[in-house]
KEKE-3310 file (N, C-alpha, C; in steps of 0.2 Angstrom, whole numbers, plus 5000, padded with zeros to 4 digits):
npx = (5174:5186:5182:5172:5167:5156:5149:5137:5124:5112:5096:5085:5092:5097:5111:5120:5132:5136:5148:5156:5157:5166:5177:5180:5183:5195:5202:5205:5211:5224:5230:5233:5224:5213:5199:5180:5165:5152:5139:5125:5114:5104:5097:5106:5110:5114:5127:5139:5155:5166:5179:5199:5215:5220:5225:5210:5210:5219:5211:5201:5205:5209:5197:5191:5199:5198:5186:5184:5176:5164:5146:5146:5147:5158:5163:5171:5172:5173:5167:5159:5148:5141:5126:5118:5112:5107:5103:5108:5103:5107:5099:5096:5099:5102:5091:5082:5080:5085:5090:5084:5086:5090:5078:5069:5075:5072:5059:5061:5068:5082:5088:5099:5109:5111:5112:5123:5132:5129:5133:5147:5149:5144:5158:5166:5171:5169:5164:5152:5142:5144:5141:5127:5122:5124:5114:5103:5099:5098:5086:5077:5061:5054:5039:5032:5022:5029:5038:5029:5024:5036:5038:5029:5034:5044:5055:5058:5073:5078:5075:5077:5064:5063:5075:5072:5061:5065:5074:5069:5060:5067:5072:5079:5085:5080:5086:5085:5096:5100:5107:5099:5082:5069:5055:5056:5063:5054:5043:5047:5050:5039:5034:5042:5043:5055:5062:5066:5069:5080:5085:5092:5082:5072:5070:5055:5041:5026:5023:5033:5051:5065:5076:5086:5093:5089:5101:5108:5119:5114:5128:5144:5147:5139:5132:5142:5139:5127:5125:5133:5127:5112:5115:5122:5111:5102:5108:5121:5135:5143:5149:5141:5133:5126:5128:5123:5127:5132:5139:5152:5147:5146:5154:5162:5154:5151:5162:5164:5155:5150:5147:5147:5142:5147:5135:5133:5142:5151:5168:5179:5172:5168:5179:5186:5178:5174:5164:5156:5143:5140:5133:5122:5106:5099:5095:5108:5112:5108:5110:5123:5124:5121:5107:5096:5088:5073:5072:5070:5060:5048:5046:5042:5029:5029:5035:5052:5058)
npy = (4971:4981:4981:4975:4963:4961:4949:4947:4939:4937:4936:4932:4919:4913:4908:4909:4900:4893:4887:4897:4911:4903:4900:4915:4918:4911:4917:4928:4927:4920:4929:4939:4943:4944:4935:4935:4927:4922:4933:4931:4941:4938:4923:4914:4924:4936:4941:4943:4945:4950:4957:4961:4968:4968:4978:4986:4986:4977:4965:4964:4963:4949:4940:4946:4936:4925:4922:4920:4915:4913:4915:4929:4943:4950:4963:4977:4988:5001:4994:5003:5018:5012:5013:5024:5043:5046:5042:5042:5040:5036:5034:5028:5012:5008:5012:5008:4996:4999:5012:5029:5034:5028:5020:5031:5032:5021:5023:5032:5026:5025:5018:5008:5016:5028:5019:5016:5025:5029:5019:5020:5034:5029:5021:5029:5034:5045:5064:5066:5077:5083:5071:5069:5081:5077:5065:5068:5080:5070:5067:5075:5085:5071:5067:5072:5064:5051:5050:5046:5034:5026:5029:5020:5006:5005:4996:4992:4990:4976:4976:4987:4995:4987:4995:5009:5011:5002:5012:5024:5021:5020:5033:5040:5050:5052:5054:5055:5056:5060:5058:5058:5063:5072:5072:5056:5054:5060:5052:5039:5044:5045:5034:5026:5032:5042:5054:5067:5072:5075:5080:5079:5093:5089:5100:5107:5108:5112:5102:5094:5085:5097:5094:5100:5102:5108:5120:5122:5105:5090:5079:5072:5081:5090:5078:5077:5086:5087:5077:5083:5093:5089:5079:5091:5100:5091:5091:5085:5076:5069:5058:5051:5046:5034:5030:5027:5020:5018:5021:5033:5044:5043:5042:5049:5054:5042:5039:5050:5047:5038:5025:5021:5013:5005:4998:4984:4990:4998:4990:4999:5006:5000:4996:5006:5012:5010:5002:4988:4979:4965:4953:4953:4959:4978:4979:4973:4985:4988:4978:4980:4992:4985:4982:4969:4956:4954:4968:4975:4966:4972:4985:4984:4976:4964:4948:4946:4943)
npz = (5124:5110:5099:5085:5073:5060:5054:5036:5027:5015:5020:5012:5007:5020:5022:5031:5044:5057:5056:5046:5057:5064:5056:5052:5066:5069:5057:5063:5074:5070:5065:5077:5083:5101:5102:5105:5113:5099:5093:5088:5078:5069:5067:5055:5048:5050:5063:5075:5081:5093:5096:5099:5103:5088:5073:5066:5050:5049:5055:5048:5032:5034:5039:5029:5018:5022:5020:5007:4996:5000:5001:5010:5019:5026:5040:5051:5063:5078:5094:5101:5098:5086:5084:5075:5071:5059:5043:5027:5010:4996:4979:4965:4961:4969:4986:4975:4964:4950:4937:4936:4925:4916:4911:4909:4897:4890:4886:4875:4866:4868:4879:4878:4875:4884:4896:4896:4896:4910:4916:4914:4920:4934:4938:4939:4929:4921:4922:4934:4933:4918:4911:4916:4911:4896:4894:4899:4891:4877:4879:4876:4872:4876:4883:4897:4907:4903:4916:4925:4920:4923:4936:4940:4937:4944:4957:4974:4982:4989:5008:5010:5015:5026:5033:5033:5039:5054:5058:5059:5068:5080:5082:5070:5058:5042:5026:5008:4995:4980:4964:4952:4950:4955:4953:4956:4966:4976:4975:4980:4991:5002:4999:5007:5018:5021:5029:5021:5005:4990:4975:4957:4946:4932:4917:4911:4898:4892:4895:4890:4893:4892:4891:4895:4911:4927:4933:4951:4947:4958:4963:4966:4976:4983:4986:4997:5005:5008:5017:5029:5030:5036:5045:5053:5055:5062:5076:5076:5067:5056:5058:5066:5057:5044:5030:5012:4996:4977:4971:4959:4962:4972:4985:4991:5001:5007:5014:5022:5032:5046:5047:5030:5016:5004:4993:4983:4974:4961:4956:4962:4970:4979:4983:4989:5000:5018:5021:5015:5007:4997:4995:5004:5010:5009:5023:5029:5032:5046:5053:5053:5062:5075:5078:5080:5074:5080:5082:5069:5065:5076:5071:5059:5062:5057:5055:5049:5033)
capx = (5182:5185:5179:5166:5167:5150:5146:5128:5121:5105:5091:5083:5096:5100:5116:5127:5133:5141:5154:5157:5160:5173:5182:5182:5186:5200:5208:5206:5218:5230:5232:5233:5216:5209:5192:5175:5159:5149:5134:5121:5110:5099:5099:5107:5109:5118:5132:5144:5161:5170:5188:5202:5220:5224:5219:5204:5211:5220:5207:5195:5207:5211:5191:5190:5202:5196:5178:5182:5172:5156:5140:5145:5151:5162:5165:5174:5171:5172:5160:5155:5143:5137:5120:5117:5105:5106:5102:5107:5105:5108:5091:5098:5101:5101:5085:5077:5084:5087:5093:5079:5086:5090:5070:5066:5079:5069:5053:5065:5069:5088:5093:5108:5115:5110:5114:5131:5135:5127:5139:5153:5148:5144:5163:5171:5175:5166:5163:5145:5139:5145:5136:5120:5120:5124:5111:5097:5099:5097:5079:5076:5055:5051:5034:5033:5020:5033:5039:5024:5025:5045:5037:5022:5039:5050:5056:5063:5078:5075:5078:5075:5058:5067:5079:5070:5056:5069:5079:5065:5056:5073:5072:5084:5082:5083:5085:5086:5099:5101:5108:5093:5076:5064:5049:5056:5064:5048:5039:5048:5052:5032:5032:5044:5045:5060:5062:5067:5071:5086:5087:5090:5075:5072:5067:5049:5039:5022:5022:5040:5057:5066:5084:5091:5092:5088:5106:5114:5118:5116:5133:5147:5151:5131:5131:5144:5137:5120:5127:5137:5122:5107:5118:5122:5103:5101:5113:5126:5140:5144:5151:5134:5126:5126:5126:5124:5127:5134:5141:5158:5146:5143:5160:5164:5149:5153:5170:5165:5151:5153:5145:5148:5142:5147:5131:5133:5145:5156:5174:5183:5168:5169:5188:5187:5172:5176:5159:5153:5138:5137:5129:5114:5103:5099:5094:5114:5114:5103:5114:5131:5123:5120:5101:5092:5080:5067:5071:5066:5052:5044:5047:5037:5024:5029:5041:5057:5057)
capy = (4972:4986:4980:4972:4960:4958:4944:4945:4939:4937:4936:4927:4913:4913:4905:4912:4895:4893:4885:4904:4911:4898:4901:4919:4918:4908:4920:4936:4923:4919:4939:4940:4944:4939:4937:4935:4922:4925:4935:4931:4947:4936:4917:4911:4930:4941:4940:4949:4941:4955:4955:4966:4966:4970:4986:4986:4986:4970:4961:4967:4960:4942:4939:4943:4932:4918:4921:4925:4909:4913:4921:4933:4951:4954:4972:4978:4994:5000:4992:5008:5020:5008:5016:5030:5045:5049:5037:5044:5036:5036:5030:5023:5004:5008:5011:5006:4993:5001:5017:5030:5039:5023:5019:5035:5031:5016:5027:5037:5020:5024:5014:5006:5023:5031:5015:5014:5031:5029:5013:5024:5037:5026:5018:5034:5035:5051:5068:5066:5082:5081:5066:5068:5084:5073:5060:5073:5081:5066:5064:5082:5080:5066:5066:5072:5059:5047:5047:5040:5026:5025:5025:5013:4998:5005:4993:4994:4986:4973:4978:4995:4997:4988:5000:5016:5010:5001:5020:5030:5020:5022:5040:5041:5056:5048:5057:5049:5062:5057:5061:5057:5068:5076:5067:5050:5053:5060:5046:5036:5048:5047:5027:5021:5035:5045:5062:5072:5069:5079:5078:5088:5094:5092:5106:5102:5115:5113:5093:5088:5086:5101:5091:5101:5100:5116:5117:5117:5099:5088:5076:5070:5088:5090:5073:5076:5093:5086:5073:5088:5100:5086:5078:5098:5101:5086:5091:5079:5076:5066:5053:5049:5044:5029:5031:5020:5021:5012:5024:5035:5051:5042:5039:5056:5054:5035:5039:5054:5044:5035:5021:5021:5006:5002:4995:4980:4993:4998:4988:5006:5011:4995:4995:5014:5013:5006:4996:4985:4974:4962:4948:4953:4967:4984:4977:4973:4991:4989:4973:4983:4995:4980:4980:4962:4952:4959:4977:4974:4964:4975:4990:4982:4973:4957:4944:4948:4938)
capz = (5121:5107:5090:5081:5066:5060:5048:5035:5022:5010:5024:5009:5008:5025:5023:5036:5047:5065:5053:5043:5062:5068:5052:5054:5072:5066:5056:5067:5078:5066:5064:5083:5088:5105:5099:5110:5110:5093:5096:5083:5079:5067:5064:5048:5043:5052:5068:5078:5082:5097:5095:5103:5100:5084:5070:5062:5044:5049:5056:5041:5028:5037:5037:5022:5013:5025:5021:5001:4992:5004:5001:5016:5020:5032:5040:5055:5067:5083:5094:5105:5093:5081:5084:5072:5074:5053:5037:5021:5008:4986:4977:4959:4961:4978:4988:4971:4959:4943:4937:4933:4919:4911:4913:4905:4893:4887:4883:4870:4863:4869:4884:4877:4873:4890:4901:4896:4900:4916:4918:4915:4925:4942:4940:4941:4922:4917:4928:4934:4932:4912:4910:4915:4905:4890:4893:4898:4882:4872:4880:4874:4870:4879:4887:4907:4907:4904:4923:4929:4919:4925:4944:4939:4937:4949:4962:4980:4984:4998:5015:5011:5017:5032:5033:5033:5046:5060:5060:5059:5076:5084:5082:5067:5054:5033:5019:5002:4993:4975:4958:4950:4949:4962:4954:4957:4973:4979:4976:4984:5000:5001:4999:5013:5023:5022:5031:5014:4998:4987:4970:4951:4944:4926:4915:4906:4895:4889:4895:4887:4895:4886:4887:4902:4920:4930:4940:4953:4948:4964:4959:4971:4981:4983:4992:5006:5007:5010:5023:5032:5033:5035:5051:5055:5057:5066:5079:5077:5063:5049:5061:5068:5050:5040:5023:5008:4990:4973:4963:4963:4964:4982:4985:4996:5005:5011:5016:5026:5036:5052:5042:5025:5014:4997:4993:4978:4971:4955:4960:4961:4974:4983:4984:4992:5004:5024:5022:5009:5005:4992:4994:5008:5007:5014:5032:5032:5037:5054:5058:5058:5070:5080:5077:5080:5069:5083:5082:5063:5065:5078:5066:5056:5064:5055:5052:5043:5027)
cpx = (5179:5182:5174:5165:5160:5150:5140:5129:5115:5102:5087:5086:5097:5106:5121:5124:5137:5149:5158:5160:5165:5177:5185:5185:5192:5206:5209:5211:5224:5232:5233:5230:5213:5202:5184:5171:5155:5142:5128:5114:5102:5100:5100:5109:5114:5122:5136:5150:5165:5177:5192:5211:5226:5220:5214:5204:5214:5214:5201:5199:5208:5203:5190:5190:5201:5190:5177:5177:5166:5153:5141:5148:5153:5162:5167:5172:5173:5168:5157:5153:5143:5131:5120:5110:5104:5107:5104:5108:5105:5101:5094:5100:5104:5096:5080:5083:5088:5087:5088:5080:5087:5081:5068:5069:5074:5064:5055:5069:5081:5092:5098:5114:5115:5114:5121:5136:5136:5132:5144:5154:5147:5151:5166:5174:5174:5164:5156:5139:5138:5141:5131:5117:5120:5117:5104:5095:5097:5089:5075:5065:5048:5044:5034:5028:5022:5036:5033:5024:5032:5041:5033:5025:5041:5050:5059:5065:5076:5078:5076:5070:5061:5071:5078:5067:5059:5070:5075:5061:5059:5075:5077:5084:5085:5081:5087:5090:5101:5103:5103:5087:5070:5057:5049:5058:5058:5043:5042:5050:5047:5032:5034:5045:5051:5058:5062:5068:5075:5086:5088:5086:5076:5067:5059:5045:5035:5021:5027:5046:5061:5074:5088:5089:5092:5095:5104:5112:5120:5121:5136:5148:5145:5130:5133:5141:5129:5122:5130:5130:5116:5111:5119:5115:5101:5105:5120:5132:5141:5147:5146:5130:5129:5125:5127:5124:5131:5138:5148:5155:5144:5150:5164:5161:5151:5158:5171:5159:5152:5153:5144:5149:5142:5143:5131:5137:5150:5162:5179:5179:5169:5176:5189:5184:5177:5172:5158:5148:5138:5134:5124:5111:5103:5098:5101:5115:5112:5110:5121:5130:5121:5112:5100:5087:5074:5067:5067:5059:5048:5043:5040:5031:5025:5034:5046:5058:5066)
cpy = (4978:4987:4975:4971:4960:4954:4944:4942:4940:4934:4931:4918:4911:4906:4905:4904:4897:4893:4892:4908:4910:4901:4908:4923:4916:4913:4926:4931:4924:4925:4942:4943:4940:4940:4934:4929:4927:4926:4937:4936:4944:4929:4916:4919:4932:4940:4944:4944:4949:4953:4961:4961:4965:4976:4981:4984:4979:4964:4959:4960:4952:4941:4938:4938:4924:4917:4921:4922:4908:4918:4926:4936:4950:4962:4973:4985:4995:4999:4998:5014:5018:5011:5023:5034:5048:5044:5043:5041:5040:5033:5025:5017:5006:5005:5008:5003:4995:5011:5023:5032:5034:5020:5025:5035:5028:5018:5029:5031:5021:5022:5011:5011:5025:5027:5015:5020:5032:5025:5019:5028:5034:5022:5024:5035:5041:5055:5067:5071:5085:5075:5064:5074:5078:5068:5065:5076:5075:5065:5071:5078:5075:5069:5067:5066:5052:5044:5047:5035:5023:5023:5019:5005:4999:5000:4992:4989:4983:4975:4985:4998:4995:4992:5007:5015:5008:5006:5023:5028:5021:5029:5043:5045:5052:5052:5052:5058:5059:5061:5061:5064:5068:5072:5061:5050:5054:5056:5041:5036:5045:5038:5024:5026:5040:5054:5070:5069:5075:5077:5083:5086:5095:5098:5104:5109:5111:5104:5089:5089:5093:5100:5094:5099:5107:5115:5123:5111:5097:5082:5074:5075:5088:5084:5072:5082:5091:5082:5079:5093:5095:5083:5085:5100:5097:5086:5088:5081:5069:5057:5048:5047:5038:5032:5026:5021:5017:5012:5029:5043:5050:5041:5044:5057:5047:5036:5042:5053:5042:5029:5021:5016:5007:4997:4990:4986:4993:4997:4995:5007:5005:4994:4999:5014:5008:5002:4995:4978:4972:4956:4949:4959:4971:4985:4975:4979:4991:4983:4974:4989:4993:4979:4973:4961:4956:4964:4977:4972:4969:4980:4990:4979:4969:4954:4945:4941:4936)
cpz = (5112:5102:5089:5074:5065:5050:5047:5029:5017:5015:5019:5009:5016:5026:5028:5043:5053:5060:5049:5051:5064:5060:5051:5060:5071:5064:5059:5072:5078:5067:5072:5088:5095:5103:5105:5107:5104:5096:5088:5083:5074:5065:5057:5044:5046:5060:5069:5083:5087:5100:5096:5100:5092:5077:5065:5053:5043:5051:5048:5033:5028:5037:5031:5016:5016:5023:5010:4995:4995:5003:5008:5018:5027:5034:5049:5057:5073:5087:5098:5097:5087:5078:5079:5071:5065:5048:5030:5014:4998:4985:4971:4960:4967:4983:4982:4966:4953:4945:4935:4927:4914:4910:4908:4898:4886:4883:4877:4864:4862:4877:4884:4877:4881:4897:4901:4896:4905:4918:4919:4922:4933:4941:4939:4933:4918:4922:4927:4932:4923:4910:4911:4911:4898:4889:4894:4891:4878:4874:4880:4869:4874:4885:4892:4907:4907:4912:4928:4926:4921:4933:4942:4939:4941:4954:4967:4981:4989:5002:5015:5014:5024:5038:5038:5041:5051:5063:5060:5068:5081:5083:5077:5059:5046:5029:5015:4996:4984:4968:4952:4950:4954:4960:4957:4965:4978:4982:4978:4992:5003:5002:5006:5018:5026:5024:5025:5010:4996:4980:4965:4949:4933:4923:4910:4905:4890:4887:4891:4891:4889:4885:4892:4909:4922:4938:4946:4950:4954:4961:4967:4977:4984:4989:4998:5008:5010:5016:5028:5035:5035:5044:5056:5059:5061:5075:5082:5071:5057:5052:5065:5062:5048:5034:5017:4999:4985:4969:4964:4963:4974:4988:4991:5002:5010:5014:5020:5032:5042:5050:5036:5019:5007:4996:4984:4973:4964:4960:4963:4970:4981:4988:4991:4998:5010:5025:5017:5011:4998:4990:5000:5004:5011:5021:5032:5036:5043:5056:5059:5062:5074:5082:5075:5076:5073:5083:5074:5063:5069:5075:5061:5054:5059:5052:5046:5038:5027)
residu = (UNK:UNK:UNK:UNK:UNK:UNK:UNK:UNK:UNK:UNK:UNK:UNK:UNK:UNK:UNK:UNK:UNK:UNK:UNK:UNK:UNK:UNK:UNK:UNK:UNK:UNK:UNK:UNK:UNK:UNK:UNK:UNK:UNK:UNK:UNK:UNK:UNK:UNK:UNK:UNK:UNK:UNK:UNK:UNK:UNK:UNK:UNK:UNK:UNK:UNK:UNK:UNK:UNK:UNK:UNK:UNK:UNK:UNK:UNK:UNK:UNK:UNK:UNK:UNK:UNK:UNK:UNK:UNK:UNK:UNK:UNK:UNK:UNK:UNK:UNK:UNK:UNK:UNK:UNK:UNK:UNK:UNK:UNK:UNK:UNK:UNK:UNK:UNK:UNK:UNK:UNK:UNK:UNK:UNK:UNK:UNK:UNK:UNK:UNK:UNK:UNK:UNK:UNK:UNK:UNK:UNK:UNK:UNK:UNK:UNK:UNK:UNK:UNK:UNK:UNK:UNK:UNK:UNK:UNK:UNK:UNK:UNK:UNK:UNK:UNK:UNK:UNK:UNK:UNK:UNK:UNK:UNK:UNK:UNK:UNK:UNK:UNK:UNK:UNK:UNK:UNK:UNK:UNK:UNK:UNK:UNK:UNK:UNK:UNK:UNK:UNK:UNK:UNK:UNK:UNK:UNK:UNK:UNK:UNK:UNK:UNK:UNK:UNK:UNK:UNK:UNK:UNK:UNK:UNK:UNK:UNK:UNK:UNK:UNK:UNK:UNK:UNK:UNK:UNK:UNK:UNK:UNK:UNK:UNK:UNK:UNK:UNK:UNK:UNK:UNK:UNK:UNK:UNK:UNK:UNK:UNK:UNK:UNK:UNK:UNK:UNK:UNK:UNK:UNK:UNK:UNK:UNK:UNK:UNK:UNK:UNK:UNK:UNK:UNK:UNK:UNK:UNK:UNK:UNK:UNK:UNK:UNK:UNK:UNK:UNK:UNK:UNK:UNK:UNK:UNK:UNK:UNK:UNK:UNK:UNK:UNK:UNK:UNK:UNK:UNK:UNK:UNK:UNK:UNK:UNK:UNK:UNK:UNK:UNK:UNK:UNK:UNK:UNK:UNK:UNK:UNK:UNK:UNK:UNK:UNK:UNK:UNK:UNK:UNK:UNK:UNK:UNK:UNK:UNK:UNK:UNK:UNK:UNK:UNK:UNK:UNK:UNK:UNK:UNK:UNK:UNK:UNK:UNK:UNK:UNK:UNK:UNK:UNK:UNK:UNK:UNK:UNK:UNK:UNK:UNK:UNK:UNK:UNK:UNK:UNK:UNK:UNK:UNK:UNK:UNK)
# end
């Protein structure tokens, strides 16, 4: 069949059941689709439903409406070409659980003020570059050593290690592209095995932040440019990439990628992106590409929790 609907849930909850598959299949049939046999990619976590006969948008709307009150993510795409050769990932609130700039602000006693601006920028209510400049200016005089303190407490998002390890084990190139800052992206790149990282650079003088960002600022346009440049270097194009992010500055990148996933994203981003994960973790990006739990286990060398 030409298309596939993928259902995923939180791997810790393992709450995906045969009933969810039946509900989605019935919704597709009522919308006019022919539906194939359920293919479980991971027991109780992820499955594929092949289908044909209706547009992707109609299928997705029908499935999501039918599963609206369940802790299940539904995404649809062509069945051919799912396995991607490039991963482009945002960092803050995506690969890591927090916003690194907000964490720096805590040490300056300004977390609430700066986090409020961050939230507005990520919702698309403020222009990213101006909002970043404003927030960094508030941190003037903060000791450079604060960055190490932030790094020591950063938490990696569930599924991030599995995502990078599995894609790299199958020959993909993985790039971390962030509106955050290079000391953090460099550490996360090394920790998870990304092939490269790109981010903004804080100006530092005599061991303290000057309150300025070194130009140019990596924002929405730069993320899209990075997607195009990285895929071009790999001899392919954005259609052969999976991209993931949560904020408004990620949207252009998500919309250009073959699989562009809004991950636990702001409402406007979630509605505009072609794919979304609201309930599962980052391993969901692997199931969207047709990977199986055994592929992830092999890449990690241990069972998937």
